FIKOLZA-1660 file (N, C-alpha, C; in steps of 0.1 Angstrom, whole numbers, plus 5000, padded with zeros to 4 digits):
% residues 215
   i   px   py   pz ch aa at
   1 1698 1158 2864  A  X  N
   1 1689 1150 2872  A  X CA
   1 1679 1143 2863  A  X  C
   2 1677 1131 2866  A  X  N
   2 1667 1123 2857  A  X CA
   2 1653 1127 2861  A  X  C
   3 1643 1124 2852  A  X  N
   3 1629 1128 2854  A  X CA
   3 1624 1121 2866  A  X  C
   4 1615 1128 2873  A  X  N
   4 1609 1122 2885  A  X CA
   4 1594 1120 2883  A  X  C
   5 1589 1110 2889  A  X  N
   5 1574 1109 2890  A  X CA
   5 1569 1117 2902  A  X  C
   6 1560 1126 2899  A  X  N
   6 1556 1136 2909  A  X CA
   6 1541 1136 2911  A  X  C
   7 1537 1137 2924  A  X  N
   7 1523 1140 2927  A  X CA
   7 1522 1153 2933  A  X  C
   8 1511 1160 2931  A  X  N
   8 1509 1174 2936  A  X CA
   8 1496 1175 2943  A  X  C
   9 1495 1182 2954  A  X  N
   9 1483 1185 2961  A  X CA
   9 1482 1200 2965  A  X  C
  10 1473 1207 2960  A  X  N
  10 1471 1221 2963  A  X CA
  10 1456 1225 2960  A  X  C
  11 1449 1231 2970  A  X  N
  11 1435 1233 2967  A  X CA
  11 1433 1245 2957  A  X  C
  12 1443 1253 2955  A  X  N
  12 1441 1264 2945  A  X CA
  12 1443 1258 2931  A  X  C
  13 1433 1259 2923  A  X  N
  13 1434 1253 2909  A  X CA
  13 1445 1260 2901  A  X  C
  14 1446 1274 2902  A  X  N
  14 1456 1281 2895  A  X CA
  14 1471 1277 2899  A  X  C
  15 1473 1276 2912  A  X  N
  15 1486 1273 2917  A  X CA
  15 1489 1258 2914  A  X  C
  16 1479 1250 2915  A  X  N
  16 1482 1235 2912  A  X CA
  16 1485 1233 2898  A  X  C
  17 1477 1239 2889  A  X  N
  17 1480 1238 2874  A  X CA
  17 1493 1245 2870  A  X  C
  18 1496 1256 2877  A  X  N
  18 1509 1263 2874  A  X CA
  18 1520 1254 2878  A  X  C
  19 1519 1248 2890  A  X  N
  19 1530 1240 2894  A  X CA
  19 1532 1227 2885  A  X  C
  20 1521 1222 2881  A  X  N
  20 1522 1210 2872  A  X CA
  20 1529 1214 2859  A  X  C
  21 1526 1226 2854  A  X  N
  21 1532 1230 2841  A  X CA
  21 1547 1232 2843  A  X  C
  22 1551 1239 2855  A  X  N
  22 1565 1241 2858  A  X CA
  22 1572 1227 2859  A  X  C
  23 1566 1218 2865  A  X  N
  23 1573 1205 2867  A  X CA
  23 1574 1198 2854  A  X  C
  24 1564 1198 2845  A  X  N
  24 1565 1192 2832  A  X CA
  24 1575 1198 2823  A  X  C
  25 1575 1212 2823  A  X  N
  25 1585 1219 2815  A  X CA
  25 1600 1216 2820  A  X  C
  26 1601 1212 2833  A  X  N
  26 1614 1209 2838  A  X CA
  26 1618 1195 2835  A  X  C
  27 1609 1187 2828  A  X  N
  27 1612 1174 2824  A  X CA
  27 1607 1163 2833  A  X  C
  28 1599 1166 2843  A  X  N
  28 1594 1156 2852  A  X CA
  28 1580 1151 2847  A  X  C
  29 1576 1140 2853  A  X  N
  29 1563 1134 2849  A  X CA
  29 1553 1136 2861  A  X  C
  30 1543 1144 2859  A  X  N
  30 1533 1146 2870  A  X CA
  30 1523 1135 2868  A  X  C
  31 1523 1125 2878  A  X  N
  31 1514 1114 2876  A  X CA
  31 1501 1116 2884  A  X  C
  32 1499 1127 2891  A  X  N
  32 1487 1130 2898  A  X CA
  32 1487 1144 2903  A  X  C
  33 1475 1151 2902  A  X  N
  33 1474 1164 2908  A  X CA
  33 1460 1165 2915  A  X  C
  34 1460 1169 2927  A  X  N
  34 1448 1168 2936  A  X CA
  34 1445 1181 2943  A  X  C
  35 1432 1183 2946  A  X  N
  35 1428 1195 2954  A  X CA
  35 1428 1193 2969  A  X  C
  36 1430 1181 2973  A  X  N
  36 1431 1179 2988  A  X CA
  36 1440 1168 2991  A  X  C
  37 1444 1167 3004  A  X  N
  37 1455 1158 3008  A  X CA
  37 1450 1144 3008  A  X  C
  38 1437 1141 3012  A  X  N
  38 1432 1128 3013  A  X CA
  38 1432 1121 2999  A  X  C
  39 1429 1128 2989  A  X  N
  39 1429 1122 2975  A  X CA
  39 1443 1118 2971  A  X  C
  40 1453 1127 2975  A  X  N
  40 1467 1123 2972  A  X CA
  40 1471 1110 2979  A  X  C
  41 1468 1110 2992  A  X  N
  41 1472 1098 3000  A  X CA
  41 1465 1085 2995  A  X  C
  42 1453 1086 2990  A  X  N
  42 1446 1074 2985  A  X CA
  42 1453 1069 2972  A  X  C
  43 1457 1079 2964  A  X  N
  43 1462 1075 2951  A  X CA
  43 1477 1072 2951  A  X  C
  44 1484 1077 2960  A  X  N
  44 1499 1076 2959  A  X CA
  44 1505 1062 2959  A  X  C
  45 1500 1053 2967  A  X  N
  45 1506 1039 2967  A  X CA
  45 1506 1033 2953  A  X  C
  46 1495 1035 2946  A  X  N
  46 1494 1029 2932  A  X CA
  46 1503 1036 2922  A  X  C
  47 1506 1049 2925  A  X  N
  47 1513 1057 2916  A  X CA
  47 1528 1056 2918  A  X  C
  48 1533 1052 2930  A  X  N
  48 1547 1051 2933  A  X CA
  48 1555 1063 2929  A  X  C
  49 1551 1075 2935  A  X  N
  49 1558 1087 2931  A  X CA
  49 1572 1088 2937  A  X  C
  50 1581 1095 2930  A  X  N
  50 1594 1098 2936  A  X CA
  50 1594 1110 2945  A  X  C
  51 1584 1119 2942  A  X  N
  51 1583 1132 2949  A  X CA
  51 1568 1136 2951  A  X  C
  52 1565 1141 2963  A  X  N
  52 1552 1146 2965  A  X CA
  52 1553 1161 2969  A  X  C
  53 1546 1169 2962  A  X  N
  53 1546 1184 2965  A  X CA
  53 1532 1188 2971  A  X  C
  54 1532 1193 2983  A  X  N
  54 1520 1195 2990  A  X CA
  54 1519 1209 2995  A  X  C
  55 1507 1215 2995  A  X  N
  55 1505 1227 3003  A  X CA
  55 1503 1223 3017  A  X  C
  56 1504 1232 3027  A  X  N
  56 1503 1229 3041  A  X CA
  56 1488 1229 3045  A  X  C
  57 1481 1239 3041  A  X  N
  57 1467 1241 3045  A  X CA
  57 1457 1238 3033  A  X  C
  58 1449 1228 3035  A  X  N
  58 1440 1223 3025  A  X CA
  58 1427 1219 3031  A  X  C
  59 1417 1217 3023  A  X  N
  59 1404 1212 3028  A  X CA
  59 1405 1200 3036  A  X  C
  60 1397 1197 3046  A  X  N
  60 1385 1205 3049  A  X CA
  60 1386 1217 3059  A  X  C
  61 1397 1217 3067  A  X  N
  61 1398 1227 3078  A  X CA
  61 1408 1238 3074  A  X  C
  62 1416 1236 3064  A  X  N
  62 1426 1246 3060  A  X CA
  62 1435 1249 3072  A  X  C
  63 1440 1239 3079  A  X  N
  63 1449 1241 3090  A  X CA
  63 1463 1234 3087  A  X  C
  64 1463 1221 3087  A  X  N
  64 1476 1214 3086  A  X CA
  64 1475 1201 3079  A  X  C
  65 1464 1200 3070  A  X  N
  65 1462 1187 3063  A  X CA
  65 1474 1183 3055  A  X  C
  66 1480 1193 3048  A  X  N
  66 1492 1189 3040  A  X CA
  66 1503 1183 3047  A  X  C
  67 1506 1189 3059  A  X  N
  67 1518 1184 3067  A  X CA
  67 1515 1171 3072  A  X  C
  68 1503 1169 3077  A  X  N
  68 1499 1156 3083  A  X CA
  68 1499 1145 3072  A  X  C
  69 1495 1149 3060  A  X  N
  69 1495 1140 3049  A  X CA
  69 1509 1136 3045  A  X  C
  70 1518 1146 3046  A  X  N
  70 1532 1143 3043  A  X CA
  70 1538 1133 3052  A  X  C
  71 1535 1135 3065  A  X  N
  71 1540 1125 3075  A  X CA
  71 1534 1111 3073  A  X  C
  72 1522 1111 3070  A  X  N
  72 1515 1098 3067  A  X CA
  72 1522 1091 3054  A  X  C
  73 1524 1100 3044  A  X  N
  73 1530 1095 3032  A  X CA
  73 1544 1089 3034  A  X  C
  74 1552 1096 3042  A  X  N
  74 1565 1091 3045  A  X CA
  74 1565 1077 3052  A  X  C
  75 1554 1076 3060  A  X  N
  75 1553 1063 3067  A  X CA
  75 1549 1051 3057  A  X  C
  76 1541 1055 3047  A  X  N
  76 1537 1044 3038  A  X CA
  76 1547 1042 3026  A  X  C
  77 1553 1053 3022  A  X  N
  77 1562 1053 3011  A  X CA
  77 1575 1060 3015  A  X  C
  78 1583 1054 3023  A  X  N
  78 1595 1061 3029  A  X CA
  78 1605 1066 3019  A  X  C
  79 1605 1061 3007  A  X  N
  79 1614 1065 2996  A  X CA
  79 1609 1077 2988  A  X  C
  80 1597 1081 2991  A  X  N
  80 1592 1093 2984  A  X CA
  80 1596 1106 2990  A  X  C
  81 1602 1114 2982  A  X  N
  81 1606 1127 2987  A  X CA
  81 1594 1136 2989  A  X  C
  82 1596 1145 2999  A  X  N
  82 1585 1154 3003  A  X CA
  82 1589 1169 3001  A  X  C
  83 1581 1177 2994  A  X  N
  83 1583 1191 2993  A  X CA
  83 1570 1198 2998  A  X  C
  84 1571 1205 3009  A  X  N
  84 1560 1213 3014  A  X CA
  84 1562 1227 3008  A  X  C
  85 1553 1232 3000  A  X  N
  85 1554 1245 2994  A  X CA
  85 1542 1253 2998  A  X  C
  86 1544 1262 3007  A  X  N
  86 1532 1268 3014  A  X CA
  86 1535 1283 3017  A  X  C
  87 1524 1289 3022  A  X  N
  87 1525 1303 3027  A  X CA
  87 1527 1303 3042  A  X  C
  88 1526 1291 3048  A  X  N
  88 1526 1291 3063  A  X CA
  88 1537 1281 3068  A  X  C
  89 1541 1283 3081  A  X  N
  89 1550 1275 3088  A  X CA
  89 1542 1268 3099  A  X  C
  90 1541 1255 3098  A  X  N
  90 1535 1247 3109  A  X CA
  90 1546 1240 3117  A  X  C
  91 1551 1247 3127  A  X  N
  91 1563 1243 3134  A  X CA
  91 1562 1229 3140  A  X  C
  92 1551 1226 3147  A  X  N
  92 1551 1213 3154  A  X CA
  92 1551 1201 3145  A  X  C
  93 1543 1202 3134  A  X  N
  93 1544 1191 3124  A  X CA
  93 1557 1191 3116  A  X  C
  94 1562 1203 3114  A  X  N
  94 1575 1203 3107  A  X CA
  94 1586 1196 3115  A  X  C
  95 1586 1198 3128  A  X  N
  95 1595 1191 3136  A  X CA
  95 1593 1176 3135  A  X  C
  96 1581 1171 3135  A  X  N
  96 1578 1157 3134  A  X CA
  96 1583 1151 3120  A  X  C
  97 1580 1159 3110  A  X  N
  97 1584 1155 3097  A  X CA
  97 1599 1154 3095  A  X  C
  98 1606 1164 3101  A  X  N
  98 1621 1164 3100  A  X CA
  98 1628 1156 3111  A  X  C
  99 1621 1152 3121  A  X  N
  99 1627 1145 3132  A  X CA
  99 1634 1132 3130  A  X  C
 100 1630 1125 3119  A  X  N
 100 1636 1112 3116  A  X CA
 100 1650 1114 3111  A  X  C
 101 1653 1126 3105  A  X  N
 101 1667 1128 3100  A  X CA
 101 1670 1120 3087  A  X  C
 102 1659 1115 3081  A  X  N
 102 1662 1107 3069  A  X CA
 102 1665 1115 3057  A  X  C
 103 1661 1127 3056  A  X  N
 103 1664 1135 3045  A  X CA
 103 1653 1133 3034  A  X  C
 104 1655 1139 3022  A  X  N
 104 1645 1138 3012  A  X CA
 104 1633 1146 3015  A  X  C
 105 1635 1157 3022  A  X  N
 105 1624 1166 3027  A  X CA
 105 1627 1180 3024  A  X  C
 106 1617 1188 3020  A  X  N
 106 1619 1202 3018  A  X CA
 106 1607 1210 3023  A  X  C
 107 1609 1222 3028  A  X  N
 107 1598 1230 3033  A  X CA
 107 1601 1244 3029  A  X  C
 108 1594 1249 3018  A  X  N
 108 1597 1262 3013  A  X CA
 108 1584 1271 3013  A  X  C
 109 1586 1284 3016  A  X  N
 109 1575 1293 3015  A  X CA
 109 1573 1298 3001  A  X  C
 110 1561 1298 2997  A  X  N
 110 1558 1301 2983  A  X CA
 110 1563 1315 2979  A  X  C
 111 1560 1325 2988  A  X  N
 111 1564 1339 2985  A  X CA
 111 1579 1341 2984  A  X  C
 112 1587 1331 2989  A  X  N
 112 1601 1333 2990  A  X CA
 112 1609 1325 2980  A  X  C
 113 1601 1318 2971  A  X  N
 113 1608 1311 2960  A  X CA
 113 1611 1321 2949  A  X  C
 114 1623 1325 2948  A  X  N
 114 1626 1336 2939  A  X CA
 114 1626 1333 2924  A  X  C
 115 1628 1321 2921  A  X  N
 115 1628 1317 2906  A  X CA
 115 1625 1303 2904  A  X  C
 116 1622 1299 2892  A  X  N
 116 1620 1285 2889  A  X CA
 116 1632 1277 2890  A  X  C
 117 1644 1283 2888  A  X  N
 117 1656 1277 2890  A  X CA
 117 1658 1273 2905  A  X  C
 118 1654 1281 2914  A  X  N
 118 1655 1278 2928  A  X CA
 118 1646 1266 2931  A  X  C
 119 1634 1265 2926  A  X  N
 119 1625 1254 2928  A  X CA
 119 1631 1241 2922  A  X  C
 120 1636 1242 2910  A  X  N
 120 1643 1230 2904  A  X CA
 120 1655 1225 2912  A  X  C
 121 1662 1235 2917  A  X  N
 121 1674 1231 2926  A  X CA
 121 1669 1224 2938  A  X  C
 122 1659 1229 2945  A  X  N
 122 1653 1223 2957  A  X CA
 122 1648 1209 2954  A  X  C
 123 1641 1207 2943  A  X  N
 123 1636 1194 2939  A  X CA
 123 1648 1184 2937  A  X  C
 124 1659 1189 2931  A  X  N
 124 1670 1180 2928  A  X CA
 124 1677 1176 2941  A  X  C
 125 1678 1185 2951  A  X  N
 125 1684 1182 2964  A  X CA
 125 1676 1172 2972  A  X  C
 126 1663 1174 2971  A  X  N
 126 1654 1165 2978  A  X CA
 126 1654 1151 2972  A  X  C
 127 1654 1150 2959  A  X  N
 127 1655 1137 2952  A  X CA
 127 1668 1130 2955  A  X  C
 128 1678 1138 2958  A  X  N
 128 1691 1131 2962  A  X CA
 128 1692 1128 2976  A  X  C
 129 1681 1130 2984  A  X  N
 129 1681 1126 2998  A  X CA
 129 1685 1138 3007  A  X  C
 130 1686 1150 3002  A  X  N
 130 1689 1162 3010  A  X CA
 130 1677 1168 3017  A  X  C
 131 1680 1178 3025  A  X  N
 131 1669 1185 3032  A  X CA
 131 1670 1200 3028  A  X  C
 132 1659 1206 3024  A  X  N
 132 1659 1219 3019  A  X CA
 132 1649 1227 3028  A  X  C
 133 1653 1237 3035  A  X  N
 133 1644 1245 3044  A  X CA
 133 1645 1260 3041  A  X  C
 134 1634 1266 3041  A  X  N
 134 1633 1281 3039  A  X CA
 134 1639 1286 3052  A  X  C
 135 1647 1297 3051  A  X  N
 135 1653 1303 3063  A  X CA
 135 1643 1307 3074  A  X  C
 136 1631 1311 3070  A  X  N
 136 1620 1314 3080  A  X CA
 136 1616 1302 3087  A  X  C
 137 1615 1290 3081  A  X  N
 137 1612 1278 3087  A  X CA
 137 1623 1275 3098  A  X  C
 138 1636 1276 3094  A  X  N
 138 1647 1273 3103  A  X CA
 138 1646 1283 3115  A  X  C
 139 1643 1295 3112  A  X  N
 139 1642 1305 3123  A  X CA
 139 1632 1301 3134  A  X  C
 140 1620 1297 3129  A  X  N
 140 1609 1294 3138  A  X CA
 140 1612 1281 3145  A  X  C
 141 1619 1271 3139  A  X  N
 141 1623 1259 3146  A  X CA
 141 1633 1262 3157  A  X  C
 142 1643 1270 3154  A  X  N
 142 1653 1273 3164  A  X CA
 142 1647 1281 3175  A  X  C
 143 1638 1290 3171  A  X  N
 143 1631 1299 3182  A  X CA
 143 1624 1291 3192  A  X  C
 144 1619 1279 3189  A  X  N
 144 1611 1271 3198  A  X CA
 144 1619 1260 3204  A  X  C
 145 1632 1259 3201  A  X  N
 145 1640 1248 3205  A  X CA
 145 1641 1247 3220  A  X  C
 146 1642 1259 3227  A  X  N
 146 1644 1259 3241  A  X CA
 146 1631 1256 3249  A  X  C
 147 1620 1256 3243  A  X  N
 147 1607 1253 3249  A  X CA
 147 1603 1238 3247  A  X  C
 148 1605 1229 3257  A  X  N
 148 1602 1215 3255  A  X CA
 148 1588 1212 3250  A  X  C
 149 1578 1221 3254  A  X  N
 149 1564 1219 3250  A  X CA
 149 1563 1221 3235  A  X  C
 150 1572 1230 3230  A  X  N
 150 1571 1233 3215  A  X CA
 150 1575 1221 3207  A  X  C
 151 1581 1211 3213  A  X  N
 151 1585 1199 3205  A  X CA
 151 1574 1189 3204  A  X  C
 152 1563 1191 3211  A  X  N
 152 1552 1182 3211  A  X CA
 152 1544 1183 3198  A  X  C
 153 1540 1172 3192  A  X  N
 153 1531 1173 3181  A  X CA
 153 1517 1178 3185  A  X  C
 154 1509 1183 3176  A  X  N
 154 1495 1187 3180  A  X CA
 154 1488 1176 3187  A  X  C
 155 1489 1163 3183  A  X  N
 155 1482 1152 3189  A  X CA
 155 1487 1151 3204  A  X  C
 156 1500 1152 3206  A  X  N
 156 1506 1151 3219  A  X CA
 156 1501 1162 3228  A  X  C
 157 1500 1174 3222  A  X  N
 157 1495 1185 3230  A  X CA
 157 1480 1183 3234  A  X  C
 158 1472 1177 3225  A  X  N
 158 1459 1174 3229  A  X CA
 158 1458 1164 3240  A  X  C
 159 1467 1154 3239  A  X  N
 159 1467 1143 3250  A  X CA
 159 1471 1150 3263  A  X  C
 160 1482 1158 3263  A  X  N
 160 1486 1164 3275  A  X CA
 160 1476 1174 3281  A  X  C
 161 1469 1181 3272  A  X  N
 161 1458 1190 3278  A  X CA
 161 1447 1182 3285  A  X  C
 162 1444 1170 3279  A  X  N
 162 1434 1162 3286  A  X CA
 162 1439 1155 3298  A  X  C
 163 1452 1152 3299  A  X  N
 163 1459 1148 3311  A  X CA
 163 1457 1158 3322  A  X  C
 164 1459 1171 3318  A  X  N
 164 1459 1182 3327  A  X CA
 164 1445 1184 3333  A  X  C
 165 1435 1179 3326  A  X  N
 165 1421 1179 3330  A  X CA
 165 1418 1167 3340  A  X  C
 166 1428 1159 3342  A  X  N
 166 1426 1148 3351  A  X CA
 166 1421 1135 3345  A  X  C
 167 1421 1134 3332  A  X  N
 167 1415 1123 3325  A  X CA
 167 1425 1111 3325  A  X  C
 168 1419 1099 3326  A  X  N
 168 1427 1087 3325  A  X CA
 168 1430 1084 3310  A  X  C
 169 1440 1075 3308  A  X  N
 169 1443 1072 3294  A  X CA
 169 1430 1067 3286  A  X  C
 170 1422 1059 3293  A  X  N
 170 1410 1054 3287  A  X CA
 170 1400 1065 3283  A  X  C
 171 1399 1075 3292  A  X  N
 171 1390 1086 3290  A  X CA
 171 1396 1095 3278  A  X  C
 172 1409 1096 3278  A  X  N
 172 1415 1104 3267  A  X CA
 172 1413 1097 3254  A  X  C
 173 1414 1084 3253  A  X  N
 173 1412 1076 3241  A  X CA
 173 1397 1078 3236  A  X  C
 174 1388 1078 3246  A  X  N
 174 1374 1080 3242  A  X CA
 174 1372 1094 3236  A  X  C
 175 1378 1104 3243  A  X  N
 175 1376 1118 3239  A  X CA
 175 1382 1121 3225  A  X  C
 176 1393 1114 3221  A  X  N
 176 1400 1117 3209  A  X CA
 176 1396 1106 3198  A  X  C
 177 1388 1097 3202  A  X  N
 177 1384 1086 3192  A  X CA
 177 1396 1078 3187  A  X  C
 178 1405 1075 3196  A  X  N
 178 1416 1067 3193  A  X CA
 178 1418 1055 3203  A  X  C
 179 1426 1046 3200  A  X  N
 179 1428 1035 3210  A  X CA
 179 1436 1038 3222  A  X  C
 180 1434 1031 3232  A  X  N
 180 1442 1033 3245  A  X CA
 180 1457 1031 3242  A  X  C
 181 1460 1022 3233  A  X  N
 181 1474 1020 3230  A  X CA
 181 1480 1032 3223  A  X  C
 182 1473 1039 3215  A  X  N
 182 1478 1051 3208  A  X CA
 182 1480 1062 3219  A  X  C
 183 1471 1063 3228  A  X  N
 183 1472 1073 3239  A  X CA
 183 1485 1070 3247  A  X  C
 184 1487 1057 3251  A  X  N
 184 1499 1053 3258  A  X CA
 184 1512 1057 3251  A  X  C
 185 1511 1055 3237  A  X  N
 185 1523 1058 3229  A  X CA
 185 1526 1073 3230  A  X  C
 186 1515 1081 3229  A  X  N
 186 1517 1096 3229  A  X CA
 186 1522 1100 3243  A  X  C
 187 1517 1094 3254  A  X  N
 187 1521 1098 3267  A  X CA
 187 1536 1094 3269  A  X  C
 188 1540 1083 3264  A  X  N
 188 1554 1079 3265  A  X CA
 188 1563 1089 3258  A  X  C
 189 1558 1093 3246  A  X  N
 189 1566 1103 3238  A  X CA
 189 1566 1116 3245  A  X  C
 190 1555 1120 3251  A  X  N
 190 1555 1133 3259  A  X CA
 190 1565 1133 3270  A  X  C
 191 1566 1122 3278  A  X  N
 191 1575 1120 3289  A  X CA
 191 1590 1121 3283  A  X  C
 192 1592 1115 3272  A  X  N
 192 1606 1115 3266  A  X CA
 192 1610 1129 3262  A  X  C
 193 1600 1136 3255  A  X  N
 193 1604 1150 3250  A  X CA
 193 1605 1160 3262  A  X  C
 194 1598 1157 3273  A  X  N
 194 1600 1166 3284  A  X CA
 194 1611 1162 3294  A  X  C
 195 1618 1151 3290  A  X  N
 195 1629 1147 3298  A  X CA
 195 1625 1141 3312  A  X  C
 196 1614 1135 3312  A  X  N
 196 1609 1129 3325  A  X CA
 196 1612 1115 3326  A  X  C
 197 1622 1111 3334  A  X  N
 197 1626 1097 3336  A  X CA
 197 1616 1089 3344  A  X  C
 198 1615 1076 3342  A  X  N
 198 1605 1068 3349  A  X CA
 198 1610 1065 3363  A  X  C
 199 1603 1071 3373  A  X  N
 199 1607 1068 3387  A  X CA
 199 1596 1061 3395  A  X  C
 200 1587 1055 3387  A  X  N
 200 1576 1047 3393  A  X CA
 200 1564 1056 3396  A  X  C
 201 1552 1050 3398  A  X  N
 201 1540 1057 3401  A  X CA
 201 1536 1067 3391  A  X  C
 202 1529 1077 3395  A  X  N
 202 1523 1087 3386  A  X CA
 202 1532 1100 3386  A  X  C
 203 1544 1099 3391  A  X  N
 203 1553 1111 3392  A  X CA
 203 1555 1118 3379  A  X  C
 204 1558 1111 3368  A  X  N
 204 1560 1117 3355  A  X CA
 204 1547 1124 3350  A  X  C
 205 1536 1118 3353  A  X  N
 205 1523 1123 3348  A  X CA
 205 1521 1137 3355  A  X  C
 206 1523 1137 3367  A  X  N
 206 1521 1150 3375  A  X CA
 206 1531 1161 3370  A  X  C
 207 1543 1157 3368  A  X  N
 207 1553 1167 3363  A  X CA
 207 1550 1172 3349  A  X  C
 208 1545 1163 3340  A  X  N
 208 1541 1167 3327  A  X CA
 208 1529 1177 3327  A  X  C
 209 1520 1174 3336  A  X  N
 209 1508 1183 3337  A  X CA
 209 1513 1197 3342  A  X  C
 210 1522 1197 3352  A  X  N
 210 1527 1209 3357  A  X CA
 210 1534 1217 3346  A  X  C
 211 1541 1210 3338  A  X  N
 211 1548 1217 3327  A  X CA
 211 1538 1224 3317  A  X  C
 212 1527 1217 3315  A  X  N
 212 1516 1222 3307  A  X CA
 212 1509 1234 3313  A  X  C
 213 1507 1233 3326  A  X  N
 213 1500 1244 3333  A  X CA
 213 1508 1257 3334  A  X  C
 214 1522 1255 3334  A  X  N
 214 1531 1266 3336  A  X CA
 214 1535 1273 3323  A  X  C
 215 1529 1268 3312  A  X  N
 215 1534 1273 3298  A  X CA
 215 1531 1287 3297  A  X  C
% end
């Protein structure tokens, strides 16, 4: 495998520097290493990385910044491979990241990477356009497959919750500080994921709210 241009984001200095050292020793060029996802996103377009390695939970909230950054990065630099290397499984965002089926994506749990050879193998498969998933990630994805609400992204769940409160699209947009068009896009996606066909009027909206209330 030829050398890759890699960017790394992990808030732990020890883990970040250790990962940089492993990548360099494997023959890759680390063109950027950051302690938060926003810094990586800002620098990545100018660096044109072949691969981005991100932790899932980073500042400021330590919830899902890395996964959301990975999704944003795929949108801006679709040819950049993504490797999420974390202690946690964020199923909703993982589904969104993997949903395009484009490949070049990996999601591994740090504690389950048995050797540096395993990591190098995963990087090689991602660089070649493959998909590498930890068995625990696969298990959680499959476990939620039968629950249509589980396929919603966190943003879609926020929108649906506000719909259940009786808010209009305009009110939802104001509450979430996004445009009405973005709300409409999320609502359409919610209807599609819940299998609600357009039959006119507010029928789909009511059924979507019922699905949320019955969860």
